[in-house]
C-alpha positions in Angstrom: 22.3 -7.1 -9.6 18.6 -6.5 -9.4 17.6 -9.2 -11.9 15.3 -11.1 -9.6 13.9 -8.1 -7.8 10.5 -6.6 -8.5 8.3 -4.0 -6.9 6.0 -5.3 -4.1 2.8 -3.2 -4.6 -0.5 -3.6 -2.9 -3.4 -1.4 -2.1 -4.6 -0.7 1.5 -6.3 -3.7 3.2 -6.7 -2.0 6.6 -10.1 -0.3 6.2 -12.4 1.2 3.7 -11.7 4.9 2.7 -14.5 6.0 5.0 -12.4 4.8 7.9 -9.7 7.3 7.2 -7.3 4.9 5.4 -6.5 5.4 1.7 -6.6 3.1 -1.3 -2.8 3.5 -1.6 -1.0 1.3 0.9 1.7 3.7 2.1 5.0 1.9 2.7 4.4 -0.6 -0.2 7.3 1.0 -2.1 10.8 1.2 -0.7 14.4 0.8 -2.2 15.1 0.1 -5.9 11.6 1.3 -6.9 12.6 2.6 -10.3 15.5 0.3 -11.0 15.0 -1.9 -14.2 14.9 -5.7 -13.7 15.5 -8.7 -15.9 12.8 -9.6 -18.5 10.4 -12.4 -17.8 8.2 -13.6 -14.9 8.8 -12.9 -11.3 6.7 -13.6 -8.2 6.9 -10.9 -5.5 5.2 -11.8 -2.2 4.6 -9.8 1.0 3.6 -10.8 4.5 2.0 -7.6 5.9 1.0 -6.9 9.5 -0.4 -3.6 10.8 -1.8 -2.3 14.0 -3.9 0.9 14.0 -5.4 2.8 16.9 -7.5 6.0 17.4 -9.0 7.1 20.8 -12.5 8.2 21.3 -11.6 11.8 20.4 -11.5 10.7 16.8 -14.6 9.8 14.8 -14.9 7.8 11.6 -17.5 6.6 9.1 -16.7 3.0 8.4 -18.9 0.9 6.0 -21.9 3.0 6.9 -21.2 3.1 10.7 -20.4 6.3 12.5 -18.0 5.3 15.3 -15.8 6.9 17.9 -12.4 5.3 18.4 -10.9 2.4 16.4 -8.5 -0.4 17.2 -7.6 -2.6 14.2 -5.2 -5.4 13.4 -4.6 -7.0 10.0 -2.5 -9.8 8.7 -2.3 -10.4 5.0 -0.2 -12.3 2.4 0.0 -10.6 -1.0 1.1 -12.1 -4.3 1.8 -10.0 -7.4 2.8 -12.1 -10.4 4.8 -9.7 -12.6 5.9 -9.9 -16.3 8.6 -7.6 -17.6 8.8 -7.2 -21.4 12.1 -7.6 -23.2 11.1 -5.3 -26.0 11.4 -1.6 -25.2 8.3 0.7 -25.0 8.9 4.4 -25.5 12.6 3.7 -24.9 11.8 2.2 -21.5 11.2 -1.2 -19.8 7.6 -2.1 -19.4 6.1 -4.4 -16.9 2.6 -5.5 -15.8 1.2 -7.3 -12.8 -1.9 -8.1 -10.8 -1.9 -8.1 -7.0 -4.2 -10.0 -4.7 -4.1 -10.8 -1.0 -5.7 -13.1 1.6 -5.8 -12.7 5.3 -7.6 -11.7 8.5 -8.7 -8.4 10.0 -10.2 -7.6 13.4 -11.6 -4.2 14.4 -13.0 -2.9 17.6 -14.8 0.4 18.0 -15.1 2.2 21.3 -18.6 3.6 20.6 -20.9 3.0 17.6 -23.2 6.0 17.3 -25.3 5.0 14.3 -25.5 2.0 12.1 -26.7 1.8 8.4 -30.2 0.7 9.6 -30.5 4.1 11.4 -30.4 2.6 14.9 -28.3 4.0 17.7 -25.9 1.8 19.5 -23.6 2.5 22.5 -20.7 0.7 24.0 -17.9 -1.3 22.5 -18.3 -3.4 19.4 -15.9 -5.8 17.6 -16.0 -7.4 14.2 -13.6 -9.6 12.3 -13.3 -11.1 8.8 -11.1 -13.5 6.9 -11.0 -13.5 3.1 -9.6 -12.0 0.0 -8.7 -8.4 -1.0 -9.6 -6.4 -4.1 -7.6 -6.9 -7.3 -4.9 -4.4 -8.1 -3.6 -4.3 -11.7 -0.4 -2.3 -12.2 1.6 -1.2 -15.2 5.1 0.4 -14.9 7.6 1.9 -17.4 11.2 2.5 -16.4 14.2 4.2 -17.9 17.8 4.1 -16.8 21.0 6.0 -17.4 24.1 5.3 -15.4 23.3 5.6 -11.7 19.9 7.2 -12.4 16.6 5.5 -13.0 13.1 6.9 -13.6 9.7 5.3 -13.5 6.0 6.0 -14.4 3.2 3.8 -13.1 -0.5 3.4 -13.2 -2.5 1.3 -10.8 -6.2 0.4 -10.5 -8.5 -1.1 -7.9 -11.2 -3.7 -8.8 -13.6 -4.1 -5.9 -14.0 -7.8 -5.5 -12.7 -8.2 -1.9 -14.5 -9.2 1.3 -16.9 -6.3 2.2 -20.2 -6.0 3.9 -22.1 -2.8 4.7 -22.4 -2.3 8.5 -19.4 -4.6 9.3 -16.5 -2.8 10.9 -13.9 -5.2 9.5 -13.6 -5.3 5.7 -10.7 -6.4 3.4 -12.2 -4.8 0.3 -13.0 -1.1 -0.4 -16.3 -1.7 -2.3 -15.3 1.0 -4.8 -12.9 1.4 -7.7 -9.9 3.6 -7.7 -7.2 4.8 -10.0 -3.7 5.8 -9.0 -0.8 7.2 -11.0 2.6 8.8 -10.6 6.3 8.4 -11.0 9.5 7.6 -9.2 13.3 8.0 -9.1 16.1 5.8 -7.9 19.8 6.7 -7.5 22.0 3.6 -7.2 25.8 3.8 -7.0 27.2 0.4 -6.2 30.8 1.7 -6.2 29.9 3.8 -3.2 27.3 1.4 -1.8 24.5 4.0 -1.8 20.8 4.0 -2.9 17.9 6.4 -2.7 14.4 6.0 -4.0 11.3 8.3 -4.1 7.9 7.5 -5.5 5.0 10.0 -5.6 1.5 9.7 -6.9 -2.2 10.7 -6.7 -5.3 8.6 -6.2 -8.8 9.2 -7.7 -11.5 7.4 -5.8 -14.9 6.4 -7.2 -18.1 6.3 -5.1 -19.0 3.6 -2.7 -22.6 3.3 -3.9 -23.7 1.2 -1.0 -22.8 3.9 1.5 -23.1 7.0 -0.8 -19.5 7.9 0.2 -16.7 9.2 -2.1 -13.3 9.7 -0.6 -11.4 12.8 -1.8 -8.3 12.9 -4.0 -5.2 11.7 -2.2 -1.5 12.5 -2.6 1.3 10.2 -1.4 5.1 10.0 -1.3 7.1 6.9 -0.4 10.9 7.1 0.0 13.8 4.9 1.1 17.6 5.3 1.5 20.0 2.4 2.0 23.7 1.6 2.4 25.3 -1.7 1.3 27.2 -3.6 3.9 28.3 -6.0 1.2 27.6 -6.6 -2.5 24.3 -8.4 -1.5 23.2 -6.9 1.8 21.9 -3.4 2.5 20.4 -1.6 5.5 18.7 1.8 5.7 15.7 3.8 6.5 12.3 4.2 4.8 9.3 6.4 5.2 6.1 7.9 3.7 3.8 10.8 3.7 0.1 10.7 2.9 -2.0 13.8 2.4 -5.6 14.1 1.3 -5.9 16.9 -1.2 -9.7 17.3 -1.5 -12.5 16.5 0.9 -14.8 13.5 1.1 -18.3 13.9 -0.4 -21.7 12.2 -0.8 -24.7 11.7 1.5 -22.7 9.2 3.6 -19.9 11.7 4.4 -21.6 12.9 7.5 -18.4 14.2 9.0 -17.9 16.6 6.1 -14.6 17.0 4.2 -12.8 15.0 6.8 -9.4 15.5 5.1 -6.7 13.1 6.4 -2.9 13.0 6.6 -0.2 10.9 8.2 3.6 10.5 8.1 5.8 7.5 9.0 9.5 6.4 9.3 11.3 3.2 10.1 14.3 0.9 9.5 14.8 -1.6 6.6 17.1 -4.5 5.8 17.4 -6.5 2.6 19.5 -9.1 0.9 19.9 -10.5 -2.7 20.6 -14.2 -3.1 21.6 -16.3 -6.1 19.0 -18.4 -7.8 20.4 -20.1 -10.8 21.6 -17.5 -13.3 19.3 -14.9 -11.7 18.8 -13.4 -8.2 16.1 -13.4 -5.6 15.5 -10.9 -2.9 14.1 -10.8 0.6 13.8 -8.1 3.1 12.3 -6.7 6.2 11.1 -3.2 7.1 8.8 -1.5 9.6 7.1 1.9 10.0 5.9 3.9 12.9 3.3 6.6 12.1 3.0 10.1 13.5 1.3 13.4 12.8 -2.0 11.7 11.9 -5.2 13.7 11.3 -8.7 12.3 10.7 -7.3 8.7 10.5 -5.9 6.1 12.9 -2.2 6.0 13.6 -0.2 2.8 14.0 2.7 0.7 12.9 3.3 -1.9 10.2 5.8 -4.6 9.5 6.7 -6.0 6.0 8.4 -9.3 5.1 9.1 -9.4 1.4 10.3 -12.1 -1.0 10.8 -11.9 -4.8 11.5 -15.0 -6.9 12.2 -15.2 -10.6 9.9 -17.9 -12.1 12.0 -18.8 -15.2 15.8 -19.1 -15.5 17.6 -17.3 -18.3 
């Protein structure tokens, strides 16, 4: 049933880590996360929109700026060509992909206290940028037995995206990152039920242009769905992000600045025939709450996955 479906992974385009937003894009994983797929090439794509907001009671270091309050909007299209191997690896199904996105971001700060040049600035300031994201290579390994599937993954971040010190809006992180973890999916088509959970940890390297290193992050993405028919499902999805260690470096003028946030929202998806295989498209949205040391907001995801070769 899931032959044309692949995971839609991407790392966070909303702000650099100094801005209180992590490398891992919470919400990028939802239903069927650990379910094996057909061997061969598939092209997952995502249209992603997010709005983030923090009032002047919250301060952030963003690309070398110390600011009070943030209001950000981002629109991105991500593509992640994925190849799933037919031959088993360690008894499981292996797949590799590389993700990249292009889009636009606008950011407005209520007050900019200091800039990288050392000057003091007051009043509102706005920046925007259009361009590409960093590159995000990913490898997964999946095992399945009956209604149960398990997954291990490793993902990296290669800093090639649009970034400029002193600019509030940036689509790249300007530092490398490594993320790894695992997941589980329960899928029982006879009862029309599905549950997926993915958890992982992120190690961040230093942003050398700002002397800032974000702490180690932990994250959990989950989703539950019910099938209305053989091809259509509805459900709920959510995530939790929690910074496990503090920020460091000369640029971390706010100290440890450990962040956290939670989110929940609805989802809908449908499989459709495409030759001998199947494609998938879906829609989901999240509303954040319980944020600390980072902006809160909402996001919407429109996903599409297409097999590139017919079997």
